N, CA, C and O atoms as a DFTB+ gen file, in Angstrom:
400 C
 N C O
     1  1    -109.794      81.512     -34.074
     2  2    -111.201      80.136     -32.346
     3  2    -112.024      79.633     -33.396
     4  3    -113.152      79.321     -33.015
     5  1    -111.790      79.465     -34.600
     6  2    -112.651      78.509     -35.359
     7  2    -112.427      77.261     -35.025
     8  3    -113.138      76.480     -34.392
     9  1    -111.071      77.086     -35.637
    10  2    -110.339      76.008     -35.089
    11  2    -110.408      74.910     -33.639
    12  3    -110.479      73.701     -33.419
    13  1    -110.343      76.075     -32.942
    14  2    -110.520      75.533     -31.178
    15  2    -112.150      74.963     -31.409
    16  3    -112.370      73.794     -31.725
    17  1    -113.032      75.784     -31.239
    18  2    -113.883      75.295     -31.779
    19  2    -114.548      73.961     -32.339
    20  3    -115.511      73.487     -31.735
    21  1    -113.927      73.197     -33.766
    22  2    -114.322      72.358     -34.119
    23  2    -113.753      71.426     -33.305
    24  3    -114.273      70.312     -33.254
    25  1    -112.760      71.675     -32.642
    26  2    -111.828      70.935     -32.116
    27  2    -112.990      70.895     -30.429
    28  3    -113.111      69.699     -30.165
    29  1    -113.501      71.452     -29.728
    30  2    -113.820      71.257     -28.621
    31  2    -115.658      70.507     -29.195
    32  3    -116.382      70.054     -28.309
    33  1    -115.983      70.500     -30.181
    34  2    -116.879      69.456     -30.594
    35  2    -116.438      68.475     -31.543
    36  3    -117.071      68.186     -32.558
    37  1    -115.382      67.983     -31.211
    38  2    -115.437      67.014     -31.624
    39  2    -115.228      66.060     -30.447
    40  3    -115.559      64.876     -30.512
    41  1    -114.380      66.899     -28.818
    42  2    -114.048      66.177     -28.086
    43  2    -115.223      65.976     -27.273
    44  3    -115.352      65.193     -26.331
    45  1    -116.540      67.240     -28.031
    46  2    -117.774      66.809     -27.155
    47  2    -118.518      65.080     -27.929
    48  3    -118.782      63.954     -27.508
    49  1    -118.569      65.643     -28.910
    50  2    -118.714      64.030     -29.746
    51  2    -118.539      62.583     -29.090
    52  3    -119.362      61.826     -28.575
    53  1    -117.105      62.476     -29.309
    54  2    -116.344      61.520     -28.521
    55  2    -117.165      61.046     -27.227
    56  3    -117.633      59.946     -26.933
    57  1    -117.167      62.302     -26.551
    58  2    -117.778      62.293     -24.846
    59  2    -118.730      61.318     -25.139
    60  3    -118.625      60.206     -24.620
    61  1    -119.871      61.646     -26.086
    62  2    -121.185      61.246     -26.076
    63  2    -121.094      59.886     -26.768
    64  3    -121.776      58.869     -26.646
    65  1    -120.328      60.101     -27.324
    66  2    -119.782      57.840     -28.053
    67  2    -119.764      57.237     -27.183
    68  3    -120.314      56.140     -27.282
    69  1    -119.256      57.534     -26.128
    70  2    -118.607      56.280     -25.202
    71  2    -120.143      56.683     -23.739
    72  3    -120.427      55.861     -22.869
    73  1    -120.762      57.912     -23.860
    74  2    -121.476      57.196     -22.841
    75  2    -123.172      56.427     -23.470
    76  3    -124.192      56.340     -22.787
    77  1    -122.970      55.862     -25.257
    78  2    -123.894      55.596     -25.062
    79  2    -123.617      53.361     -25.006
    80  3    -122.486      52.936     -24.772
    81  1    -124.150      52.907     -25.116
    82  2    -124.504      51.577     -25.281
    83  2    -124.249      51.190     -26.236
    84  3    -125.204      51.006     -26.991
    85  1    -123.007      50.886     -26.700
    86  2    -121.861      50.195     -27.793
    87  2    -122.001      48.574     -28.121
    88  3    -121.944      47.879     -27.107
    89  1    -122.170      47.876     -29.341
    90  2    -122.440      47.010     -29.155
    91  2    -121.056      46.068     -30.269
    92  3    -121.491      45.841     -31.398
    93  1    -119.914      45.680     -30.088
    94  2    -119.081      44.369     -31.080
    95  2    -119.639      43.527     -31.307
    96  3    -120.199      42.751     -30.533
    97  1    -119.565      43.517     -33.023
    98  2    -119.471      42.490     -33.217
    99  2    -118.434      41.008     -33.581
   100  3    -117.788      40.989     -34.629
   101  1    -118.385      39.919     -32.674
   102  2    -117.632      39.462     -33.370
   103  2    -117.608      38.343     -33.962
   104  3    -118.228      37.328     -33.647
   105  1    -116.621      38.558     -35.164
   106  2    -116.251      37.298     -35.728
   107  2    -116.268      36.025     -35.204
   108  3    -115.225      35.689     -34.644
   109  1    -117.615      34.820     -35.245
   110  2    -117.307      33.694     -34.794
   111  2    -117.074      32.810     -35.638
   112  3    -117.405      31.632     -35.501
   113  1    -116.535      33.235     -36.512
   114  2    -116.741      32.102     -37.849
   115  2    -115.129      31.897     -37.848
   116  3    -114.469      30.900     -37.557
   117  1    -114.700      33.281     -38.305
   118  2    -113.175      32.689     -38.292
   119  2    -111.794      33.563     -37.937
   120  3    -111.674      34.738     -38.284
   121  1    -111.038      33.023     -37.392
   122  2    -109.860      34.270     -37.360
   123  2    -109.291      34.934     -38.042
   124  3    -109.403      35.080     -39.259
   125  1    -108.280      35.643     -36.964
   126  2    -107.493      36.809     -37.075
   127  2    -106.070      36.324     -37.800
   128  3    -105.782      35.141     -37.613
   129  1    -105.238      37.043     -38.532
   130  2    -104.293      36.475     -38.957
   131  2    -102.988      36.971     -37.640
   132  3    -101.798      36.700     -37.803
   133  1    -103.320      37.436     -36.857
   134  2    -102.579      37.829     -36.158
   135  2    -102.434      37.089     -34.221
   136  3    -101.782      37.369     -33.215
   137  1    -103.630      35.926     -34.674
   138  2    -103.753      35.256     -33.923
   139  2    -103.463      33.871     -33.922
   140  3    -103.700      33.175     -32.935
   141  1    -103.171      33.608     -34.534
   142  2    -103.073      31.437     -35.355
   143  2    -102.348      31.371     -34.531
   144  3    -103.246      31.041     -33.756
   145  1    -100.983      31.376     -33.544
   146  2    -100.749      31.144     -32.992
   147  2    -101.286      30.568     -31.256
   148  3    -101.105      29.532     -30.616
   149  1    -101.997      31.855     -30.999
   150  2    -103.317      31.738     -30.921
   151  2    -103.969      30.022     -29.944
   152  3    -103.851      29.172     -29.060
   153  1    -104.798      30.713     -31.326
   154  2    -106.118      28.978     -32.564
   155  2    -104.805      27.502     -32.130
   156  3    -104.802      26.517     -31.392
   157  1    -104.056      28.015     -32.902
   158  2    -103.782      26.468     -32.966
   159  2    -103.032      26.430     -31.975
   160  3    -103.323      25.378     -31.406
   161  1    -101.636      27.324     -30.992
   162  2    -101.354      25.875     -30.056
   163  2    -102.810      25.770     -28.426
   164  3    -102.879      24.712     -27.801
   165  1    -103.168      26.231     -28.276
   166  2    -104.291      25.740     -27.670
   167  2    -105.749      26.145     -27.867
   168  3    -106.235      26.733     -26.901
   169  1    -106.676      25.921     -29.087
   170  2    -107.974      25.783     -29.669
   171  2    -107.938      25.043     -30.756
   172  3    -109.046      25.031     -31.293
   173  1    -106.981      24.287     -31.436
   174  2    -106.817      23.123     -32.269
   175  2    -107.978      23.118     -33.217
   176  3    -108.112      23.573     -34.353
   177  1    -109.098      22.204     -32.081
   178  2    -109.841      21.210     -31.651
   179  2    -111.100      22.648     -32.724
   180  3    -111.804      22.351     -33.690
   181  1    -111.031      23.409     -32.386
   182  2    -112.517      24.129     -32.809
   183  2    -112.145      24.937     -34.249
   184  3    -112.721      25.797     -34.917
   185  1    -110.793      24.151     -34.373
   186  2    -110.254      24.803     -36.252
   187  2    -110.892      23.556     -37.095
   188  3    -110.676      22.359     -36.905
   189  1    -111.911      24.286     -38.283
   190  2    -112.103      23.542     -39.784
   191  2    -110.541      22.388     -39.774
   192  3    -109.435      22.755     -39.379
   193  1    -110.810      21.250     -40.213
   194  2    -109.817      20.353     -40.524
   195  2    -109.841      19.994     -41.834
   196  3    -110.608      19.043     -41.983
   197  1    -109.345      20.337     -42.823
   198  2    -109.055      19.759     -44.577
   199  2    -108.842      17.929     -44.361
   200  3    -107.994      17.536     -43.561
   201  1    -109.641      16.990     -45.104
   202  2    -109.107      15.631     -45.060
   203  2    -108.099      15.490     -44.389
   204  3    -107.909      14.796     -43.390
   205  1    -107.017      16.579     -45.290
   206  2    -105.536      15.445     -44.754
   207  2    -105.680      15.982     -42.981
   208  3    -105.327      15.122     -42.174
   209  1    -106.022      16.919     -42.572
   210  2    -105.683      17.017     -41.132
   211  2    -105.415      18.476     -41.086
   212  3    -106.087      19.062     -40.238
   213  1    -104.519      19.287     -41.857
   214  2    -104.515      21.283     -42.449
   215  2    -106.305      21.773     -42.026
   216  3    -107.502      21.582     -42.243
   217  1    -105.567      22.314     -41.485
   218  2    -106.366      24.111     -40.745
   219  2    -106.840      24.524     -42.180
   220  3    -106.075      24.838     -43.092
   221  1    -108.697      24.465     -42.279
   222  2    -108.863      24.938     -43.458
   223  2    -108.451      26.918     -42.960
   224  3    -108.511      27.498     -41.875
   225  1    -108.001      27.466     -44.562
   226  2    -108.304      28.833     -44.045
   227  2    -109.138      29.120     -44.922
   228  3    -109.917      28.261     -45.336
   229  1    -109.144      30.042     -45.257
   230  2    -110.001      31.730     -46.381
   231  2    -109.257      31.712     -47.018
   232  3    -108.100      31.982     -46.697
   233  1    -109.675      31.342     -48.335
   234  2    -108.901      31.181     -49.680
   235  2    -108.640      33.095     -49.883
   236  3    -107.521      33.499     -50.198
   237  1    -109.451      33.788     -49.724
   238  2    -110.177      35.277     -49.739
   239  2    -109.279      35.768     -48.216
   240  3    -108.788      36.890     -48.341
   241  1    -109.144      35.439     -47.536
   242  2    -108.931      35.591     -46.265
   243  2    -107.585      35.651     -45.616
   244  3    -107.656      35.815     -44.398
   245  1    -106.542      35.573     -46.039
   246  2    -104.999      35.065     -46.124
   247  2    -104.650      34.846     -44.625
   248  3    -104.669      35.836     -43.894
   249  1    -104.246      33.301     -43.963
   250  2    -104.350      33.316     -42.662
   251  2    -105.222      33.291     -41.840
   252  3    -104.940      32.794     -40.750
   253  1    -106.048      33.607     -41.977
   254  2    -106.805      33.297     -40.915
   255  2    -108.090      31.691     -41.692
   256  3    -108.691      31.296     -42.691
   257  1    -107.765      31.391     -40.241
   258  2    -108.718      29.265     -39.935
   259  2    -109.940      29.853     -40.002
   260  3    -110.248      31.015     -39.739
   261  1    -110.977      28.449     -40.584
   262  2    -111.967      28.615     -40.466
   263  2    -113.026      28.000     -39.293
   264  3    -113.300      26.845     -39.621
   265  1    -113.360      28.185     -38.683
   266  2    -113.735      28.203     -37.072
   267  2    -114.660      26.980     -37.653
   268  3    -114.905      26.881     -38.856
   269  1    -115.354      25.670     -36.249
   270  2    -115.684      24.871     -37.007
   271  2    -116.550      24.836     -36.047
   272  3    -116.373      24.389     -34.914
   273  1    -118.102      25.610     -36.771
   274  2    -118.794      25.897     -35.850
   275  2    -120.199      24.560     -36.130
   276  3    -121.308      24.861     -35.688
   277  1    -120.035      23.153     -36.863
   278  2    -120.965      22.453     -36.676
   279  2    -121.597      21.923     -35.741
   280  3    -122.783      21.620     -35.877
   281  1    -120.885      21.703     -34.557
   282  2    -121.935      21.021     -33.749
   283  2    -122.204      21.864     -32.224
   284  3    -121.277      22.383     -31.602
   285  1    -123.031      21.878     -31.961
   286  2    -123.436      23.203     -30.622
   287  2    -122.103      22.889     -29.721
   288  3    -121.585      23.994     -29.560
   289  1    -121.411      22.031     -29.146
   290  2    -120.375      21.769     -27.946
   291  2    -119.582      22.629     -28.777
   292  3    -119.169      23.580     -28.114
   293  1    -119.049      22.675     -30.491
   294  2    -118.099      23.317     -30.625
   295  2    -118.066      25.056     -30.647
   296  3    -117.133      25.853     -30.542
   297  1    -119.791      25.261     -30.868
   298  2    -119.956      26.619     -31.364
   299  2    -120.148      26.641     -29.356
   300  3    -119.173      27.210     -28.865
   301  1    -120.810      26.319     -28.657
   302  2    -120.984      27.072     -27.347
   303  2    -118.477      27.238     -26.482
   304  3    -118.013      28.087     -25.721
   305  1    -117.958      26.368     -26.966
   306  2    -116.472      26.621     -26.739
   307  2    -116.037      27.860     -27.715
   308  3    -115.547      28.856     -27.185
   309  1    -116.151      27.828     -28.653
   310  2    -115.759      28.936     -29.472
   311  2    -116.613      30.002     -28.775
   312  3    -116.094      31.066     -29.111
   313  1    -117.590      30.245     -28.027
   314  2    -118.130      31.473     -28.078
   315  2    -117.345      31.283     -26.454
   316  3    -116.650      32.271     -26.216
   317  1    -117.325      30.457     -25.562
   318  2    -116.723      30.852     -24.148
   319  2    -115.208      31.337     -24.738
   320  3    -114.812      32.339     -24.143
   321  1    -114.281      30.843     -25.777
   322  2    -113.042      31.251     -25.883
   323  2    -113.463      32.980     -26.221
   324  3    -113.319      33.763     -25.283
   325  1    -114.025      33.575     -27.696
   326  2    -114.290      34.600     -28.066
   327  2    -114.759      35.636     -26.109
   328  3    -114.068      36.302     -25.339
   329  1    -115.680      35.364     -26.109
   330  2    -116.196      35.691     -24.721
   331  2    -115.483      36.320     -23.314
   332  3    -115.684      37.257     -22.541
   333  1    -114.441      35.109     -23.494
   334  2    -112.997      35.815     -23.065
   335  2    -112.367      36.926     -23.240
   336  3    -111.811      37.628     -22.395
   337  1    -112.460      37.066     -24.299
   338  2    -111.827      37.973     -25.168
   339  2    -111.921      39.736     -24.421
   340  3    -112.664      40.064     -23.496
   341  1    -111.029      40.551     -25.089
   342  2    -111.132      42.097     -24.504
   343  2    -111.497      42.756     -24.770
   344  3    -110.895      43.828     -24.814
   345  1    -113.292      42.570     -25.310
   346  2    -114.633      42.930     -25.937
   347  2    -115.256      44.156     -25.058
   348  3    -115.851      45.193     -25.349
   349  1    -114.964      43.729     -24.213
   350  2    -115.672      44.962     -22.836
   351  2    -114.774      46.218     -22.666
   352  3    -115.095      47.400     -22.783
   353  1    -113.552      45.660     -22.355
   354  2    -112.593      46.329     -21.542
   355  2    -112.050      46.999     -23.055
   356  3    -111.273      47.913     -22.781
   357  1    -112.204      46.848     -24.547
   358  2    -111.732      47.975     -24.950
   359  2    -113.304      48.650     -25.253
   360  3    -113.910      48.608     -26.324
   361  1    -113.703      49.206     -24.118
   362  2    -115.161      49.715     -24.241
   363  2    -116.544      49.725     -24.438
   364  3    -117.488      50.439     -24.098
   365  1    -116.279      48.185     -25.435
   366  2    -118.129      48.688     -25.422
   367  2    -118.573      47.497     -24.299
   368  3    -117.947      46.826     -23.480
   369  1    -119.861      47.590     -24.669
   370  2    -121.568      47.505     -23.904
   371  2    -121.394      46.117     -23.986
   372  3    -121.551      45.508     -22.928
   373  1    -121.197      45.672     -24.673
   374  2    -121.428      43.878     -25.444
   375  2    -121.204      43.502     -26.077
   376  3    -120.427      44.049     -26.859
   377  1    -121.624      42.394     -26.275
   378  2    -120.759      41.876     -28.495
   379  2    -121.683      41.083     -28.223
   380  3    -122.296      40.782     -27.199
   381  1    -121.712      40.678     -29.651
   382  2    -122.808      39.485     -30.566
   383  2    -121.796      38.471     -31.505
   384  3    -120.896      38.710     -32.310
   385  1    -122.393      37.257     -31.000
   386  2    -121.070      36.689     -32.416
   387  2    -121.498      36.930     -33.741
   388  3    -122.622      37.432     -33.728
   389  1    -121.241      36.840     -34.389
   390  2    -121.662      36.652     -36.459
   391  2    -121.069      35.242     -36.765
   392  3    -120.136      34.719     -36.156
   393  1    -121.728      34.743     -37.752
   394  2    -121.561      33.341     -38.070
   395  2    -122.184      33.149     -39.593
   396  3    -123.177      32.495     -39.910
   397  1    -121.336      33.887     -40.399
   398  2    -121.636      34.060     -41.778
   399  2    -121.550      32.543     -42.412
   400  3    -121.764      32.362     -43.610
């Protein structure tokens, strides 16, 4: 009986959490490794470039490109791309951009 009670408690907590207002903090500073093709094929102009024209990556996070937030136009474009993603569809109430 104790195991069933614990399971019901976990289910109740999960239901309560889904009813709350949640915010997803979206990384608007760099990409994720599994999104490389998405960014390089359709949004390459939003990636920071080295002097030789190659995309700048984070040395501490292999495969993550640095987004170019140097101008208001680029920041707006990045925000438009990121906001089109599935943040709200994943159960989040809203999102907030993080620029590190």
